Structures are given as structure tokens and as C-alpha cells.
N, C-alpha and C positions, 0 to 999 in steps of 0.2 A: 277688687271690691272688698276691702274691709271689712263685715257685718256686725263685728262682734258686739257692738252697743251701741246698733242704727236702732230706733223702732219700729213698731210693726207696719208703720204705714210705710216708709221709708223702705224695708225689706218689698212689702209689694209693690213698689211701684217699681225697683229694679229686677222684677221676677216677669211685671210686664216689657219693659225693654229687652230682657234680658242677663241685662249683666249680672245676676244673678239666678242662682237656683235656689228650690227647696232643700232640695238636698244636701247644697250647701249648707245654704244658710243651718240645718240640723245637723251637718256636722262640727260645725263650728259651735255650736251652740253643744253639744256631747263634751267638744272637748275642751268648751270652758268647763263643764261640769266637773268635768275630768282634773282640771289643776285648781278649780277653788271649793271644790263640793265639801275635799278633804279639811279644810277649816271651816268654812262657813255651816257645812251639817245643816242644807234646805232641801235635800229631796231624801227623805226616806226608802223609794224606790224609783227604780232609773231602767227601761224598757227605749235600749240604743236602737237592739234590731225591729221593735212593730216600729219603733220612730221613723226609721229608714224606711221602712214602706211604707207606712200616711207619704211621709215626705216622696216619694219614687210616683206613686199613686199620682199627687200633688203637681209633682212636673211633669207631668202625662198632660193632664189638665192644661195650665198654662200653656205649655208649646202648641196646643191644639188652638186654645183661643176661648177652653170652657173652664174657667175656672171659676169656684162654686158661688165662691163671694167676695168679701174687701178682704177677710183675715187666711185667704185657702193657701195653708204650705206654711205660714207661723209659727216656731217654737212655744210651747205655748207650757202648762203646766196645771198644776189641779189641787187643791187640799187635801192631803189625806183625812177627809170628813164631808169626803162624795161618793156616794155609791159608787163606784166604775165598774165593770161590765171585764171579769177575767184580771183585776189585780185586787188585792183581801184591800180592805177598808178597815182598820184597824185601829184610828182614831189617837194612837198615840198610845194606846192602852196593853198591856201585857194582860190584859184577863178578854181579851178578842180572840178568839182563837183564827188566824188565819188559810187553817186548812179545812175548809169549808166552800160550798156553794157561789162565789159568787157574776150571778148570771145577770145582776138591775143595771140598768143606768142609771144614774140622778136624773133630773132634767138639766143640768148645768154641764153633764160629763155626754150625755146625748147630743145636747147643743154645740156643741165645742167639735165631737164628731159631723156633725151634720153639716156641717159652716167648713169644713178640711181641716180646722188648725188640725197641727203634729205636738201633740199632746208626749211629753217624754215621760214624765212618771212621774209624782206622787211627793206635795211636801209637805214638811213635820209640822206638829201641830204639838202643846200638848197639850195632857190627856185629857180626852173629852173638847176639849179647844177653854178651858176653862178660864183660862189668866189671859196677863196683858203683854208674857214673852215666852218664849220658846221653847221650852226643854221638858221632858218627860223621863221616866223611870226604864220606858223601853227604848226611848229612841236620842235620848241625849240630849245636850244645849247647841241651839240654831245661832250662829255667834253675825256678826254685825259686817258688813264687805267693807262698808268704809272703816270700821273700826274689829278686828276682829276680840280685843280683848271687851270689849259690848256688846249688849244684847241687841238682838234684829226686833226687838220689841214682840209683842201676840199677839192675840195666839195665832195669824196666820205669820205666822215672823220667816218659816220657811218659803213660804211664795213672794215674802218682800226682799228676802234676801237674793233669791235666784232671781228676778227680774234687776234687782237694782243690780249685782253680778255678772252679769249677760249669758244667767244660763237658761235664753227661754227666755221672749221678749214681753209676752205676758202672764198670767198667772187669775185664780179664783180663789179666791179668803172668804171664809165666812167672816160677819160680822153683830157679835152679841153682847157688846156696851164697848167695842172701839177697836174689834181685833184685825179690823181690815185697816183702818188709820194709825192707827196707833204704831203699826210698823212700817206705813207706807212712810208719816213721818222720823224716824228715826235712819229708815237708812235710803231715803231721799227718792223717793217714789212719789206715784200719785197712786192714790187707793180714793174708791166709792166704797159708801153705802147708800144704794137707792132706796127710792120708799120701798117701803115695807110692802113686799109681793111681784113687786117690779120681775124681780129676779125669783122662779117658779121653786120649792124646795122640797123634796122626796126623800127619804120620809120626813114627814114631819117632826121639828125638832122642839125636843122638850123647853128651851126656853121658850116657847110660842112665842109670842108676839115682839118680843124682844129681839128675834133671832133674824140676820139679813144674806145673804151673799151679796158678795162683790167685785169688780175689777180689780188687779192690777196691773200696774205698765209705769212704761218710764214719760210718757204724754199723757195731753188730759185728751186729742184725737184719738190716741189709739184705747183710751181707757173709755173712747164714747162709742168705736166701733165693737170693744170686746159687750157690751152693752146691750148693742142691737142684736147680739147673735142669742145674750141669752136671756131676753123678758121677752120671747116667745109662750107662749101662754100651754102652761103642761095638766092637762086634768087631773093632774094628781095632787093638784094643790088647791084645796077648795081657798084657800084666801088670794090664791093668782088672780093679778090683775088684768085687765083686758087690754090686748096688744095696743101700744103707743102709735099715736095718731100720724109722728111722722120721726122720718129716721134721727137719732141724737146724733150721727156725722153730722149732719145737716146745721141742726141743730147747737150744738158749739162751737156756729159762725156767730148764732146771733149776733148784732149790737144789744150792747149793756150799758153801754153810758152813757150819764140819764137814772139811772135809777140810784133807788138808796138802797143803801144800805149800813147797817146798824155797828158799829167795833163795838166788841165789849171783850176788854182786854183780862179779865179776870170771872165772869160772866159773876161779880158782885162778892163773890165769896174767893177764888183760888189766889192761890200763894203762887206765883210766877215766879222763876228763877230769871234775875233783870238780864240775863244776857239774851231769854228765847224775847221777853216781854220786846227787848229794841228791836231785833232783827223781824220780831213780825210786824211791829209799829212802824218801821222804813216799808216792808212790804204793802199796808194799808196805803204810806201815804203814794206810793207807784200809781194804786189802783186810783184815790186820788185826782193824780195828776194827772189820769189816765183818760178822765171823765164819767166814772163814779163817783155820788154823791153818799159822802162817809159823814153819821154821824154816834158821836162815841154815845154811849148808853148801854144799859145791861138791861135784859130779855123781863127780870121782876121775880126771878123764884128763887128762892131756897135750896139746896140741896137736895136732891133726889135719895140720895146714897142710901138710906134707912129703906125706902121701897125696892127700889132699886136690889139690893141684901136679899130681902124677901122675895122676889121672883126668879133675880138666878138662883140662889141656893134652892128654893124647891123645885125649879126647871133639874138642876144637879143630881138634887135628892130622888126626883125620877126614874131619869137615867141608870143611875149607878143600881138602882135596888133589884133593877133588873139582871145585873152583871152577875153571874157564879158564883156559891158558897166560898168563901175564905178571899174572895177579890180583895177584902179591905186589906191586907196584908202587903197587896202587889199594890196599891192603888198609892200616887202623888200625896206625901204626910200633908201637906197644903190645902186637898181636894178630897180628903179623908174630914178635914175640919168643916169645911165647904157643907156635905157629903151628911154629919152630923146638925149642922145649922140648921137644913132644910127641914131634916126629921120633925125640926118641931114645932115647925108654925102650922096653924089649924088654918081647915079652910074661909074661914070667918081673915085670918090676920093675910092672907091669899087676896080676897076680895078687897081686902081696904089700901094693898099694893097695886091692883090694878085701879083699883078706884084715881089713886093718888096719879097713877099715871097716865091715867087719861085726863087728868084733870089739868096735867102737867099738858099733853096735845092741846088742848080747849088756850088753854094761856100762849102757847107758842102762835096755834091758826089765828085770834086774837095780835096780835106782835104782827106777823107778817102783814095784818091789812096795811099796818104804816109803814110795815118796812121790807123792801124783797129779800132782801138774802140779813142771815149774820153771818159776821167774821170774829173769830178767834183765833187762839191758839189751838193744834190738834192736841200736843202735848205740852204740859207747863215746865217740863225740864228734858236735858239732853237725855239721850240714848245711854247706863248707865254696866255698872260692870254684869258681863254676863255671869248666869248660873246662879242670879237672885232672884224672886218673885218681887220684891220691892229695895228701893237703892238702899247700900249697905250705910248702917248712920243716921239712915234719915231717921227713924226713930220709929216709922210707916209699918203696919203690918199685917194689912192687906193690899193688892196691887189696882182695886178701883180709889184708893186713897191718892195713888203719880197720875190715875185716868181723869180726871172728874171734867174735863171740856167733850170726853165721847158720849159715855152713857146715857145722860142725859135725850139726847135724841136718838137714840135706841128706843126709848119710855117710849115718845113721840111719833116715832115713826119718821121721822122724818129724812127727805137727802141730804148727804153731808160728806162733802170731800178737803179728802187732803191734800195741800199741794208745794210742794218745795219751796221753802219761804227767802233761804240763808244757810247756810250754818255758821257756827261757833266759832270761837275763835282757836279751839283745838279739830275743825275741820269735822265735827258732828251736825249732820244734819237736823234742818229747823222746817217743821212745815207750819203750815199758815189751813186753819179748818173752816171749808164755807158751807152755810146750812139754809136752806131753802125750807118753804114748807110744800109739805106733803104733794108726791105730784110731779114737782118743778125740777123733778130729774136734770131737764132741759138747759135750765137757767142757773144751778149752781156750778156746770157745766162749760158756761158761756165766759160766768165771769172766772172762774178757776182758767181757761181758754187766756181771757184776757188779763191776770197776774203773769201764768206763765210768757205769754208777748211780753211784758215790762219790766218782769225781774226773769230770764233765761235762766233756766239753775245748769249750773255746771259742778259738780264735787268739788269740794278745797283742794 
């Protein structure tokens, strides 16, 4: 069986029948890394020997009829923002010394190991995951498997590129302003930012309530399976939610026909590329034809970017202030500007921004008393030339200016998922975003599954 682009669910089914083994799957993933990562630059660390050891242990469990769980033996990766025992976590920065003890697993890394996933290595990130594309002075430019001249998006661009290119079936990224959903949209895969606290984090993120972890996969089913693994509470995160009542693996099959979805093509203020708008509108029509009740309406808030900028830059400055002397010269020039901006805010400024964030959450809570989910484009543009923070010639100066559909829902802490909706005439993937009320991760997965069924995704 050629498993290069099988989903995790398909791999595990093949393990169960003996048609394929975790060792073979891992060898294929490592071969894909050898074949494609020189072009994509998705990985900053690959541990082939360790991965094969994990795969051999999984193969024994499957042979004996005792797999640990639904993802035992599935090749995967983890963004280089998560502490991972035995591997450096340098977060794309030249200012973090890799030569030090690395003896702690983050909750994400610990849960992946406990579930028997084969972790191939760590994926690239911009420095401290600060922007919507993936490049850094340390690790270079991460490129889009659909078109290597284009960006993979970010900040979890390494994870998205790895999954999209078959260099592992699953990955886990972080999302503080869209960093899972943006690259998922650009690379043509599924990326979920669950409700804040659904996936425990340690250490605490300096970006505070904006920061989430989230799974990336090639199918909605796989996304749900990985969320089941990652949702186990961890005492090191005081904001972690209680265990889910049921499994996301089962909830994804919920019948959502008849539910009411608000479709907001622009949120009332976003300039969307006409080709992106047309692809998303066609996907929404398909959802309507499948039985979802669609009403075109905006949620009714103004662009919250000014408040987001305060929260984001304050968190960045707080973290960067802990870096050793001389770090300014080694830091990404764009991040240096954010660092300086973050130092200008007062406590009162931060509290005002936090109050605006809370008010936005209340507004969306009320909105969801009338609409089960909100649907938007994930990103208003297609992937642009790699190596740039903003599209060349756009006149934009900051990454949030071209990601206006994602960061508002970090502020509200709602679950939001990007699902492939189609592609542009140039063959670049287009994502559709589904947002639900807080704690409705199961609902957004179920609506995403419906879209996947009515608009099966295949690269152009």
C-alpha cells in the first residue's frame, strides 16, 4: 500500500489489518522529508533514529493486539514552541541557547508520547511565533508545498507544510492570532484552534488569553482524533478546561443539518480578494444545499486590531525582555519593532484592551444565541511570495492587516477551524473558517465534517 498521503485514520485502519506497519509508515514519512523538506523547510529538527524506535514499539503493540489508542504509530510532528524532552526548543530564535538541559515535556508533547504517536521531529516557526508567515533569521524561509515560491503562512507554517507534503500525517501548532488556521488555509489542510484551555499549555504563554494550541491534519476525522489526545487536563495549566464529556472522534459525526449558520463574507469591514470570495461563497452554498440553514449577516463588531495590537505586542515585549543582553541585534527586525511598541503601553492601556477583548466575547456570546456557527473566509487572500511579512506591493505594513478574519476569535477564545474550500485559478488552496461559541469544539468539527463531505478536497 502507498501510504504517502493517507490520512491518520486510514493508516491506523491499515495497521489493524496488517496491510501496513508503523515502521513502514514512518519510513515513508522520513523519505518524504528527505525528498521534499529541502524545498519546503518545514522541519528544524528530525530524529529519524528515535522515530524508528518509536515505530518499532508501536508495531509490536499492533502485532500483539494492544495498541495504546486510535493514533498509535501515526507519524507526526510538533512545532518548535513546545518543550520536548531531549530536544532543544529554540522557538526560531538565535537568542535561545540550544546547549542546555531539555528535560521537560510540555503537556502537548507528553500527551503525544502517551498516545503512541511517532514524533518525527520539530517544525519551523518565526521567532517566538510572532507573525503570520514562517521565516526567521535562525531557520530561514518555510515554503508552501502547493507552490514553493509562496509562503506556507504562519506561525505554524512548518507544521502545515509538513502535513500538506506528506512529511507526517499530523502536527500540533500554536495559534495566538491565526497561527494554525492561516497556514492550514494556505497549504490546503485542516487546522483547528479549539476553545481556550481545551489543550493545556505549559509554560504559560506571554500572550496570555490569546494563545492556543491546535491540531493540523489532512482530514476532519484526524483533527478530532488528535484533539481527543491533546484534551487531557494537565495540572501545570491553571486555565485548562475539565475533560471533555464525550469523544471528539464520535462528535464529529453529529448531524448538523437544520442548524443555523451565519455567513459573513467580510465581517463588515474586510476587503476580500474576489477569487477567494467566490470560492468561499460556493462552498457555503454547498453547505446550504446539504441542509445547513444559511443566513448572510455580520456579527456587528468593528475591527478590534488596535486592542489586539496592544495585547500582542505587550506579550512579545514581556517575553523578549527575558532574553540575554545583545538579543536586539539578533532578533527578526520586524519583531524588534513589536518589542519596542510593546514597551510603550501602560498597565491602563493593557487593561483597556483586555476590557475590549471581554466586550467582544460578550457580543459574540449573544450572537451565538441566534446562530449556531459563524462562517467566514479564513484569509482574505491566497498565499503570496515567500520571504515577506506582507504581500509585496500591497501597501500593508503589518501581518494582522492581512489576517483580519482570524485574530478576533483569539480575543474571544472561541473554537475556530479552517477547512479547505477549493483553490484559486493558479491552484493555490483557499480555506473556509467555521467559528462556534465557546466550548462548542464538537460543533465546529461536525460542521467542518459536513463541508468536507460535500466539497471533497483535492489539490489542483
